[in-house]
C-alpha positions in Angstrom: -18.3 5.8 -16.0 -19.1 5.2 -19.6 -22.4 4.0 -21.0 -20.8 0.6 -21.7 -19.6 0.4 -18.1 -23.0 1.3 -16.8 -24.7 -1.3 -19.0 -22.2 -4.0 -17.9 -23.0 -3.2 -14.2 -26.7 -3.3 -14.7 -26.5 -6.6 -16.7 -24.3 -8.2 -14.1 -26.6 -7.0 -11.2 -29.7 -8.4 -12.9 -28.1 -11.8 -13.5 -26.6 -12.2 -10.0 -29.0 -10.1 -7.9 -26.3 -8.0 -6.6 -27.3 -4.4 -5.8 -25.2 -2.0 -7.9 -25.4 1.8 -7.7 -25.9 3.4 -11.1 -24.6 6.7 -12.3 -28.0 8.4 -11.8 -28.0 7.5 -8.1 -24.5 8.9 -7.5 -23.8 12.5 -6.4 -22.1 15.0 -8.6 -18.3 15.0 -8.4 -16.3 18.3 -8.8 -13.4 16.5 -10.5 -11.1 19.3 -9.4 -11.1 22.7 -7.8 -9.0 24.2 -5.0 -10.5 22.2 -2.1 -10.3 19.0 -4.1 -6.6 19.4 -4.8 -6.0 20.5 -1.2 -7.6 17.3 -0.1 -5.2 15.4 -2.4 -2.2 17.4 -1.0 -3.2 16.6 2.6 -3.7 12.9 1.8 -0.3 12.9 0.1 1.3 14.2 3.3 -0.5 11.6 5.4 0.8 8.8 3.1 4.3 10.2 3.2 4.2 10.1 7.0 2.5 6.7 7.3 3.1 4.3 4.4 6.3 6.2 3.6 7.7 5.1 7.0 6.4 1.5 6.4 8.1 1.4 3.0 11.3 2.3 4.7 11.4 -0.8 6.9 13.9 -2.4 4.6 16.5 0.1 6.1 15.4 -0.9 9.6 15.6 -4.6 8.6 19.2 -4.2 7.5 20.1 -2.1 10.6 18.4 -4.6 13.0 20.1 -7.6 11.3 23.6 -6.2 11.4 23.5 -4.2 14.7 20.5 -3.6 16.9 18.8 -7.0 16.8 21.7 -9.1 15.5 20.8 -12.0 17.8 17.5 -12.7 15.9 16.9 -14.2 12.5 15.7 -12.3 9.4 12.3 -14.0 9.6 11.6 -12.9 13.1 12.8 -9.3 12.4 10.7 -9.2 9.2 7.6 -9.9 11.3 7.9 -6.4 12.7 7.4 -4.8 9.3 4.8 -7.4 8.2 2.8 -6.7 11.4 2.7 -3.0 10.7 1.1 -3.5 7.3 -1.2 -6.3 8.5 -2.7 -4.2 11.4 -3.0 -1.2 9.1 -5.1 -3.2 6.6 -7.1 -5.2 9.2 -8.2 -1.9 10.8 -9.7 -1.0 7.4 -12.6 -3.3 8.2 -14.1 -0.8 10.5 -12.1 2.5 9.9 -13.6 2.8 6.5 -17.1 2.7 8.0 -16.1 5.1 10.8 -15.0 7.5 8.0 -18.4 7.1 6.2 -20.2 7.7 9.5 -18.1 10.3 11.5 -15.8 11.9 9.0 -12.1 12.7 8.8 -11.1 15.1 11.6 -11.0 12.8 14.6 -9.5 9.9 12.7 -6.6 12.1 11.6 -6.1 13.4 15.1 -6.0 9.8 16.5 -3.6 8.8 13.7 -1.3 11.7 14.3 -1.1 11.3 18.1 -0.7 7.5 17.9 2.0 7.7 15.2 4.1 10.3 17.0 3.8 8.6 20.4 4.6 5.1 19.1 7.6 6.5 17.2 8.9 8.2 20.3 8.4 5.0 22.2 10.5 3.2 19.6 13.3 5.6 20.3 13.6 4.4 23.9 13.7 0.7 23.0 16.8 -1.3 23.8 19.1 -3.4 21.6 18.5 -7.2 21.5 15.1 -6.7 23.2 12.9 -7.4 20.2 9.6 -7.5 22.1 10.1 -3.7 22.5 10.3 -3.1 18.8 7.4 -5.5 18.2 5.2 -3.5 20.6 6.2 0.0 19.6 7.0 -0.3 15.9 4.9 -3.3 14.9 1.8 -3.1 17.0 1.3 0.5 18.2 2.6 2.2 15.0 0.5 -0.2 12.8 -2.6 0.6 14.9 -2.0 4.4 14.6 -1.3 4.7 10.9 -4.5 2.9 10.0 -6.5 5.9 11.2 -4.8 8.1 8.6 -4.1 5.7 5.8 -7.6 4.7 4.6 -9.4 8.0 5.3 -6.7 9.7 3.2 -7.8 7.6 0.2 -11.6 7.9 0.9 -11.8 11.6 1.2 -10.2 12.0 -2.2 -12.8 9.6 -3.6 -15.5 12.1 -2.5 -14.1 14.7 -4.9 -13.3 12.6 -7.9 -15.0 9.8 -9.9 -13.9 10.2 -13.5 -10.3 11.1 -12.4 -10.3 9.0 -9.3 -7.5 6.7 -10.2 -5.2 9.7 -11.0 -6.1 11.4 -7.7 -5.6 8.2 -5.7 -2.4 7.6 -7.6 -1.1 11.0 -6.5 -2.0 10.2 -2.9 -0.3 6.8 -3.1 2.8 8.5 -4.5 3.2 10.1 -1.1 4.4 6.8 0.2 6.8 6.5 -2.7 8.3 9.9 -1.9 8.6 8.9 1.7 10.1 5.6 0.6 12.8 7.5 -1.3 13.6 10.2 1.2 13.3 8.4 4.5 15.5 5.4 3.9 18.4 7.7 2.9 17.7 9.9 5.9 17.6 6.9 8.2 20.8 5.2 6.9 22.7 8.5 7.1 21.4 9.5 10.6 21.8 6.1 12.2 25.6 6.6 12.0 25.6 10.3 12.7 23.2 10.9 15.6 22.3 7.3 16.6 19.1 5.2 16.4 17.1 7.0 19.1 17.5 10.6 17.8 17.0 9.4 14.2 13.6 7.9 15.1 12.7 11.1 17.0 13.4 13.2 13.9 10.9 10.9 12.1 8.3 11.6 14.8 8.7 15.3 14.2 8.3 14.9 10.5 5.1 12.9 11.1 3.7 15.6 13.4 4.3 18.3 10.8 2.7 16.3 7.9 -0.4 15.4 9.9 -0.8 19.0 11.2 -0.8 20.4 7.6 -3.2 17.7 6.4 -5.7 18.4 9.2 -5.6 22.2 8.4 -6.1 22.0 4.6 -8.4 19.0 4.2 -12.2 19.3 4.2 -14.9 16.7 3.7 -17.5 17.2 1.0 -20.3 14.6 1.3 -22.6 14.2 4.3 -22.0 11.4 6.8 -23.9 8.2 6.7 -25.4 7.5 10.2 -24.2 4.3 11.8 -27.4 2.5 12.8 -25.9 -0.7 14.3 -22.5 -1.6 15.5 -22.4 -4.6 13.1 -22.7 -2.1 10.2 -19.0 -1.2 10.9 -18.0 -4.1 8.8 -19.4 -4.5 5.3 -19.1 -7.9 3.6 -21.8 -7.3 1.0 -19.1 -6.6 -1.6 -18.2 -10.3 -1.6 -21.6 -11.1 -3.0 -20.3 -9.5 -6.2 -18.1 -12.2 -7.8 -15.9 -9.6 -9.5 -15.1 -8.0 -6.1 -14.6 -11.4 -4.5 -12.2 -12.7 -7.1 -10.4 -9.4 -7.3 -9.8 -9.6 -3.6 -8.6 -13.3 -3.9 -6.2 -12.3 -6.7 -4.9 -9.4 -4.6 -4.2 -11.8 -1.8 -1.8 -13.8 -4.0 -0.2 -10.6 -5.4 0.5 -9.2 -1.9 2.1 -12.4 -0.7 5.1 -11.6 -2.9 4.6 -7.9 -3.7 6.7 -6.5 -0.8 9.5 -9.1 -1.0 11.8 -6.9 -3.1 11.1 -4.0 -0.8 12.5 -6.0 2.1 15.0 -8.3 0.5 16.5 -6.6 -2.6 19.2 -4.8 -0.6 20.4 -7.9 1.3 20.2 -9.9 -2.0 22.6 -7.3 -3.5 25.0 -7.6 -0.6 25.0 -11.4 -0.8 26.2 -11.1 -4.4 28.9 -8.6 -3.5 27.3 -5.4 -4.9 29.2 -2.3 -3.9 28.4 -0.4 -0.7 28.0 2.6 -2.9 25.0 1.0 -4.7 23.0 -1.4 -2.5 21.9 1.1 0.2 20.1 3.0 -2.6 18.2 0.1 -4.2 15.1 0.5 -1.9 15.0 4.3 -2.7 15.2 3.5 -6.4 12.2 1.1 -6.1 10.2 3.7 -4.2 11.3 6.5 -6.5 10.2 4.8 -9.7 7.1 3.6 -7.9 6.2 7.3 -7.6 6.0 7.6 -11.4 4.1 4.3 -11.7 1.5 5.4 -9.2 0.8 8.8 -10.9 1.2 7.7 -14.6 -0.6 4.4 -13.9 -3.5 6.3 -12.3 -3.7 8.6 -15.3 -3.7 5.7 -17.7 -6.3 3.9 -15.6 -8.7 6.8 -15.9 -8.2 6.9 -19.6 -8.2 3.2 -20.6 -9.9 1.5 -17.6 -8.7 0.6 -14.1 -8.8 -3.2 -14.5 -7.5 -2.9 -18.1 -4.3 -1.3 -16.7 -4.1 -3.4 -13.5 -3.9 -6.8 -15.3 -0.8 -6.2 -17.5 1.1 -4.1 -15.0 0.6 -6.7 -12.2 1.6 -9.6 -14.5 4.8 -7.7 -15.5 5.7 -7.2 -11.9 5.7 -11.0 -11.4 7.5 -11.7 -14.6 10.2 -9.1 -13.7 10.9 -11.0 -10.5 11.4 -14.3 -12.4 13.1 -13.0 -15.5 15.1 -10.1 -14.2 15.6 -10.2 -10.4 16.3 -14.0 -10.2 19.3 -14.0 -12.7 20.7 -10.7 -11.6 24.2 -10.8 -10.3 25.6 -7.3 -10.4 24.8 -3.7 -9.8 23.5 -2.8 -13.2 20.8 -5.5 -13.6 19.7 -5.0 -10.0 19.4 -1.2 -10.5 17.4 -1.8 -13.7 15.2 -4.3 -11.9 14.6 -1.8 -9.1 13.5 0.8 -11.6 11.1 -1.4 -13.6 9.7 -3.3 -10.6 9.1 -0.1 -8.7 7.2 1.4 -11.6 4.9 -1.5 -12.3 4.3 -2.5 -8.7 3.4 1.1 -8.0 0.6 0.9 -10.6 -1.0 -2.0 -8.7 -0.7 -0.3 -5.3 -2.3 2.9 -6.5 -5.0 1.6 -9.0 -6.4 -1.3 -7.0 -8.4 0.9 -4.5 -9.8 2.9 -7.5 -10.9 -0.4 -9.1 -12.6 -1.4 -5.9 -14.3 2.0 -5.9 -15.6 1.4 -9.4 -17.4 -1.7 -8.1 -18.8 0.1 -5.0 -21.5 2.7 -4.2 -20.0 6.0 -3.1 -21.7 6.1 0.3 -20.1 2.7 1.1 -16.7 3.5 -0.5 -14.8 3.5 2.8 -16.3 0.3 4.0 -15.8 -1.6 0.8 -12.2 -0.5 0.4 -11.6 -1.5 4.0 -13.1 -4.9 3.6 -11.1 -5.4 0.4 -7.9 -5.0 2.4 -8.7 -7.9 4.8 -7.2 -10.6 2.5 -4.5 -8.1 1.7 -3.7 -7.9 5.4 -3.4 -11.6 5.7 -1.1 -11.8 2.7 1.2 -9.1 4.0 1.4 -10.8 7.4 2.4 -14.1 5.8 4.3 -13.1 2.7 7.4 -11.2 4.0 8.1 -13.7 6.8 7.7 -16.6 4.3 10.3 -14.9 2.2 12.5 -14.6 5.3 12.1 -18.3 6.0 14.0 -19.0 2.8 17.0 -17.0 4.1 18.4 -19.0 7.0 22.1 -18.4 6.4 21.8 -15.3 4.2 23.5 -17.0 1.3 23.0 -15.9 -2.3 21.3 -19.2 -3.3 18.7 -18.7 -0.5 17.8 -15.2 -1.8 17.1 -16.8 -5.2 14.2 -18.6 -3.5 12.7 -15.3 -2.4 12.7 -14.1 -6.0 11.0 -17.2 -7.2 8.4 -17.0 -4.4 7.6 -13.4 -5.2 7.4 -13.9 -9.0 5.1 -17.0 -8.8 2.6 -15.5 -6.3 2.4 -12.1 -8.1 1.9 -13.8 -11.5 -0.7 -16.2 -10.1 -2.6 -13.3 -8.6 -2.5 -11.4 -11.9 -4.1 -14.3 -13.6 -7.0 -14.3 -11.1 -7.4 -10.5 -11.5 -7.6 -11.1 -15.3 -10.5 -13.5 -14.8 -12.3 -10.9 -12.6 -11.7 -8.3 -15.4 -13.3 -10.6 -17.9 -16.4 -10.8 -15.7 -16.7 -7.0 -15.6 -17.3 -6.3 -19.4 -16.0 -7.2 -22.8 -12.2 -6.9 -23.2 -12.6 -4.1 -25.7 -14.6 -2.0 -23.2 -13.0 0.6 -20.9 -13.3 -0.9 -17.5 
């Protein structure tokens, strides 16, 4: 944190009586070293096996709509994927505090066991019995991955401060790699070995990733004892108006953020894009998101987390309105997938680092977890709202999804810009 950043925090705290931890009160951060980068590698693998699978739900959505759950509407099926992300984020309310108090090991073990068992349970579900997919893939898998998702971010935050956005960006890139590899694997294996064995292969991959992560990751900072059960949830961050408005803006952004991940492929099919192209659009979005998460994290450390978040988030919304909406062929849709994946990836990776910049290190897990509460509500509502526009799966109906995504993301970016203005002067690195 620069002198200007510190001064801005102290000035803001004195005017609003919000306790802010200064640099002098913070522990030293290695900013690198073997154990630090092993922690990053382990967290990368956890993200690959957790959020990477969630990012692949667009492939499941298409398979369910056309074959496995063809008796149900797109909106109902989309609730399965939305439920995964919502439960994952809601759990952050207390899992962040559990990490601060009890550490990483047991949370990873619970996440691993739950993810593997819920995925195997999914392999035994029956066609046209959607309650089984809701229970195994939506509820149980969502519950399980929460025990790995947030601790994977927080343990990296213990090793890095100055380079935290880059480190968290590398971790978040694990979900992009999973989002590239896993949809292609799923779409190929569904036809070759069937749904059940494809999902069991995913369970094996999850087990391997978690096992390696558990073996190579070590915590660095001492645990903070949990004195009262109510301390599991930390709402004190909302006393800081920057944090509160940033969370509100992120709610709007996440209402539309995942719509292209879910609906870009059926949008392309509705406009007659070749079967040689549309199955790879989701992988393209996730692939370019990989570069956005890493390069965006590096830029955020250099120029300021909020300084990078505001324009990249605004561009994500503008791309939906100016590029996705008028696209009618393979070339513009592929270009949209590339640019949207890159800029939306910056938001996904840098937002937690920006929250960390507003939070004391000993409450990092709790504050990030609480921040994800409005995000959870947005993801629960956003994707099914997009699906509600698509009743007959016509091309005109998919245009409404693009409009919805673009307006919500752009509106959220405007709110984040105001929060940035409250942090420090626009010429400052923040």
